C-alpha positions in Angstrom: 110.2 -56.9 154.8 111.9 -58.0 158.0 110.7 -60.3 160.8 112.4 -60.9 164.1 111.3 -64.0 166.0 112.4 -64.6 169.6 112.4 -67.9 171.3 113.7 -69.4 174.6 111.6 -67.6 177.2 109.9 -69.4 180.0 109.5 -69.9 183.7 112.6 -70.5 185.8 113.5 -70.4 189.5 116.0 -67.8 190.9 119.5 -68.9 190.0 118.4 -70.7 186.9 119.4 -70.0 183.3 117.8 -69.4 180.0 119.0 -68.8 176.6 117.1 -66.5 174.3 117.5 -66.6 170.6 116.4 -64.3 167.8 116.3 -65.0 164.1 116.0 -62.3 161.5 114.4 -63.2 158.2 113.0 -61.4 155.2 114.2 -59.2 152.5 117.1 -57.1 153.6 120.7 -56.3 152.7 122.4 -56.6 156.0 122.0 -56.2 159.7 123.9 -53.7 161.8 123.6 -53.8 165.6 121.4 -56.4 167.3 120.1 -55.8 170.8 117.9 -57.3 173.6 115.5 -55.0 175.4 113.1 -55.9 178.2 110.1 -54.4 179.7 108.8 -55.3 183.1 105.2 -54.5 184.3 104.9 -50.8 185.1 108.4 -50.0 183.8 109.8 -48.5 180.7 111.5 -50.7 178.1 115.2 -50.8 178.8 118.2 -51.9 176.8 119.7 -55.0 178.3 122.6 -55.8 175.9 123.7 -54.9 172.4 126.3 -56.2 170.0 127.3 -54.2 166.9 128.3 -55.6 163.5 131.8 -55.9 164.7 132.9 -57.0 168.1 131.6 -54.3 170.4 129.1 -55.1 173.1 127.2 -53.2 175.7 125.5 -54.5 178.9 123.2 -52.8 181.3 124.8 -52.6 184.8 122.1 -54.8 186.2 123.1 -57.8 184.0 126.8 -57.5 183.8 128.5 -60.7 184.7 125.3 -62.7 184.3 124.2 -62.2 180.7 126.1 -62.7 177.6 125.1 -61.5 174.1 126.4 -63.2 171.0 125.6 -63.2 167.3 126.0 -65.3 164.3 126.1 -62.9 161.5 126.1 -65.6 158.8 122.8 -67.0 160.2 121.3 -63.6 161.1 120.8 -64.6 164.7 121.5 -63.1 168.1 121.4 -64.9 171.4 121.2 -63.9 175.0 122.6 -66.3 177.6 121.1 -65.5 180.9 122.6 -67.0 184.0 121.9 -66.6 187.7 118.5 -65.2 187.0 116.9 -63.0 189.6 113.2 -62.1 190.1 113.9 -58.6 188.9 114.8 -60.1 185.5 111.2 -60.9 185.0 110.0 -59.1 181.9 109.1 -59.4 178.3 112.3 -59.6 176.3 112.4 -58.1 172.8 114.9 -58.5 170.1 115.9 -55.4 168.1 117.9 -55.1 165.0 119.1 -52.3 162.8 118.5 -53.6 159.4 119.6 -52.2 156.1 116.7 -52.7 153.7 117.8 -50.4 150.9 120.1 -47.5 151.4 118.3 -46.9 154.7 118.8 -48.6 158.0 115.6 -49.1 160.1 114.9 -50.6 163.5 112.9 -53.7 163.7 111.4 -55.4 166.7 110.4 -58.9 167.6 107.1 -59.8 169.2 108.8 -60.5 172.6 109.2 -63.5 174.7 108.2 -63.8 178.3 110.8 -64.5 181.0 109.5 -65.2 184.4 111.8 -65.8 187.4 109.9 -67.0 190.4 110.0 -69.6 193.1 
């Protein structure tokens, strides 16, 4: 019913920037919150940033001041601008969205996109 597709991952040097994008498509009524998570090798998946269906945002302490989440509700997209990347940012980044399919709201996940920060 719903597909989330991430793009924009890649290999960058420390201090570099990347912009991740996520497009939601399929059969649904509306999207509530949209989020970016990441999972590094040997670690649990963690919430990086979230934007609700209004203007509220949340950022993990580790990325505050460096990452910016934004969304275009009309296009069903969410982006994560990542600046001043550090090696510890290396992870698979996943898009997440709360999607109202019928009267129910369900979480959907993208397939993930690899971000590698290395010199």
